[in-house]
N, CA, C and O of each residue as an XYZ file, in Angstrom:
204
protein
N      31.390    -87.369     43.485
C      31.576    -88.193     42.312
C      33.071    -88.292     42.018
O      33.741    -87.272     41.856
N      33.595    -89.513     41.950
C      35.007    -89.712     41.667
C      35.217    -89.838     40.168
O      34.616    -90.685     39.507
N      36.072    -88.988     39.653
C      36.377    -88.993     38.230
C      37.887    -89.060     38.053
O      38.636    -88.656     38.942
N      38.334    -89.568     36.911
C      39.763    -89.490     36.636
C      40.210    -88.034     36.665
O      39.402    -87.134     36.436
N      41.491    -87.795     36.944
C      41.932    -86.422     37.125
C      41.912    -85.603     35.840
O      42.043    -84.380     35.895
N      41.752    -86.241     34.691
C      41.708    -85.471     33.455
C      40.284    -85.108     33.042
O      40.075    -84.599     31.941
N      39.307    -85.361     33.906
C      37.930    -84.970     33.636
C      37.509    -83.941     34.677
O      37.619    -84.184     35.878
N      37.031    -82.797     34.215
C      36.604    -81.720     35.101
C      35.129    -81.472     34.846
O      34.684    -81.430     33.699
N      34.371    -81.308     35.930
C      32.941    -81.038     35.804
C      32.603    -79.712     36.470
O      33.087    -79.408     37.560
N      31.772    -78.932     35.802
C      31.212    -77.740     36.420
C      29.969    -78.170     37.177
O      29.247    -79.067     36.743
N      29.721    -77.523     38.316
C      28.591    -77.914     39.154
C      27.580    -76.784     39.256
O      27.935    -75.608     39.182
N      26.300    -77.160     39.430
C      25.274    -76.159     39.681
C      25.261    -75.812     41.168
O      26.112    -76.284     41.922
N      24.303    -74.992     41.591
C      24.275    -74.541     42.981
C      23.998    -75.671     43.965
O      24.209    -75.493     45.165
N      23.536    -76.818     43.500
C      23.249    -77.955     44.374
C      24.390    -78.971     44.399
O      24.298    -79.987     45.087
N      25.463    -78.705     43.654
C      26.607    -79.605     43.628
C      26.505    -80.710     42.599
O      27.328    -81.625     42.594
N      25.513    -80.644     41.728
C      25.353    -81.657     40.684
C      26.181    -81.274     39.459
O      26.179    -80.112     39.054
N      26.887    -82.234     38.868
C      27.672    -81.900     37.670
C      26.763    -81.522     36.508
O      25.796    -82.221     36.205
N      27.089    -80.403     35.861
C      26.271    -79.944     34.741
C      26.978    -80.123     33.403
O      26.341    -80.435     32.397
N      28.282    -79.927     33.393
C      29.041    -80.064     32.151
C      30.408    -80.622     32.483
O      31.127    -80.059     33.309
N      30.769    -81.711     31.856
C      32.062    -82.342     32.100
C      32.884    -82.304     30.812
O      32.352    -82.453     29.712
N      34.175    -82.105     30.974
C      35.059    -82.104     29.816
C      36.421    -82.622     30.225
O      36.799    -82.587     31.396
N      37.143    -83.099     29.239
C      38.470    -83.662     29.489
C      39.515    -82.557     29.407
O      39.434    -81.671     28.557
N      40.485    -82.622     30.290
C      41.593    -81.670     30.272
C      42.873    -82.390     29.873
O      43.955    -82.061     30.360
N      42.749    -83.368     28.991
C      43.892    -84.176     28.570
C      44.946    -83.307     27.901
O      44.635    -82.441     27.083
N      46.156    -83.546     28.252
C      47.269    -82.827     27.650
C      48.406    -83.812     27.397
O      48.693    -84.664     28.238
N      49.043    -83.697     26.257
C      50.181    -84.561     25.958
C      51.320    -84.304     26.937
O      52.161    -85.176     27.155
N      51.351    -83.108     27.531
C      52.363    -82.770     28.532
C      52.329    -83.778     29.666
O      53.379    -84.158     30.183
N      51.139    -84.220     30.061
C      51.016    -85.138     31.181
C      51.650    -86.491     30.882
O      52.086    -87.185     31.801
N      51.707    -86.869     29.629
C      52.189    -88.204     29.287
C      53.704    -88.305     29.248
O      54.276    -89.193     29.881
N      54.358    -87.425     28.527
C      55.786    -87.625     28.310
C      56.655    -86.602     29.003
O      57.795    -86.916     29.346
N      56.179    -85.410     29.222
C      57.047    -84.359     29.755
C      57.460    -84.627     31.191
O      58.579    -84.293     31.581
N      56.585    -85.220     31.982
C      56.980    -85.491     33.370
C      58.126    -86.495     33.420
O      58.976    -86.420     34.306
N      58.155    -87.440     32.472
C      59.256    -88.406     32.433
C      60.535    -87.743     31.947
O      61.624    -88.074     32.417
N      60.414    -86.813     31.010
C      61.592    -86.081     30.540
C      62.167    -85.238     31.672
O      63.380    -85.213     31.880
N      61.299    -84.552     32.399
C      61.759    -83.722     33.517
C      62.415    -84.588     34.584
O      63.465    -84.227     35.117
N      61.809    -85.720     34.895
C      62.392    -86.627     35.883
C      63.765    -87.123     35.425
O      64.701    -87.176     36.223
N      63.891    -87.483     34.153
C      65.176    -87.952     33.625
C      66.231    -86.853     33.691
O      67.381    -87.124     34.035
N      65.859    -85.622     33.366
C      66.807    -84.507     33.424
C      67.272    -84.275     34.855
O      68.456    -84.028     35.087
N      66.359    -84.351     35.814
C      66.726    -84.166     37.222
C      67.675    -85.266     37.681
O      68.677    -84.990     38.341
N      67.364    -86.509     37.332
C      68.220    -87.627     37.748
C      69.602    -87.518     37.114
O      70.611    -87.704     37.795
N      69.659    -87.221     35.828
C      70.947    -87.067     35.148
C      71.714    -85.891     35.740
O      72.930    -85.969     35.915
N      71.017    -84.805     36.049
C      71.671    -83.644     36.656
C      72.295    -83.972     37.996
O      73.431    -83.580     38.264
N      71.560    -84.694     38.852
C      72.119    -85.091     40.142
C      73.296    -86.052     39.965
O      74.280    -85.973     40.700
N      73.195    -86.945     39.002
C      74.293    -87.881     38.741
C      75.548    -87.131     38.297
O      76.645    -87.404     38.785
N      75.384    -86.185     37.369
C      76.531    -85.406     36.907
C      77.116    -84.561     38.033
O      78.335    -84.434     38.143
N      76.266    -83.990     38.860
C      76.739    -83.214     40.001
C      77.540    -84.091     40.954
O      78.583    -83.679     41.460
N      77.053    -85.285     41.190
C      77.758    -86.230     42.064
C      79.118    -86.607     41.476
O      80.118    -86.640     42.193
N      79.154    -86.892     40.172
C      80.404    -87.302     39.522
C      81.401    -86.144     39.500
O      82.590    -86.346     39.747
N      80.930    -84.949     39.211
C      81.836    -83.803     39.121
C      82.376    -83.383     40.485
O      83.485    -82.855     40.573
N      81.615    -83.609     41.537
C      82.047    -83.204     42.882
C      82.874    -84.277     43.579
O      83.431    -84.022     44.647
N      82.966    -85.447     43.009
C      83.729    -86.511     43.685
C      85.148    -86.623     43.145
O      85.918    -87.466     43.605
């Protein structure tokens, strides 16, 4: 069964989903972009300072 990555299902011994719940986190929405921006700015500053 294909589900979005923020939905997790527990399965019984036959592989059938018994209980599904969302693992939504606000971290997934904005923090990855903040981390990416910090990495890009860090590499840019490193490049400027070393040149």
